[in-house]
C-alpha positions, 0 to 999 in steps of 0.5 A: 493504505497498504498495511504491509508497506506501512508496517515495514516502514515502521520497522525500518525506523526500529525493531518493534513488537506487534503491540507497538506497531499497532499503536503507531499505525493507529496514531499516524495512519489509522485516522478513525479506523484502528488496525485490528490486532489480528491483522497486525500479527497476520501481516507480520507473519506474512512479512516474515514468511516472505523474508521481509521481516524477521521475528526475534526470540519470544520475550517475557512481558506483562502478558503473553511472551512477545516477539520483536520484529525487525526489517530485513534487507529484502523488506527495505527494498523499494517496491516498483510493481504496483497493484495498478500495473499488475491489474493491467497486465493480468487483464491483458494476459487473460484477454480482458478489456484493459482499456475498460479497466483503465477508464474505470480506474480513471473515473474512480481516481477522479471521484476520489480526488474530488473527495480529497479536495473537499477534505483539504478545504475543510479538514484539520492540518493532518487531514489536509496533509494526508489529502495532499499526499493522496492527491499527488499520488492520484495525479501520478496514477492518472498520468500513468493511466493516460500513458499506459492507455496510449501504449496499450496496443503495443503492450498487448502485443508484447504480452501475446508474444510472451 
């Protein structure tokens, strides 16, 4: 789960305080692993630094003053570059074996798919839906891995020519 993207999604719904974002994250996405407050505020600070969110003025509350964060147009833009893509490109740029990386990633995805399939069989509805979501994304990643593996030679030449 990408915490920054999830927090941006929650902010797109409505501007919120860090406390509210943590509560909603834990309720809908935490699934037994609550998000530490420090991570919420560190992530919000990075999103603000990167121009994807903006902090409002400090507002008095029951405790310390709180800031309400809002998403910016840059934060609402779709993110097309994935971690998987970045890792393959970096492997090629650094002269590392990208094919071996793709093979290892495929094996990890297949293992995770087996785990998610078991969750679908035995879990409550919310866990089943989350497992379905994960499975669909892993299936898409596997198709991308296969396509990229088939084009790796061409991609490596392109990177070397740059």
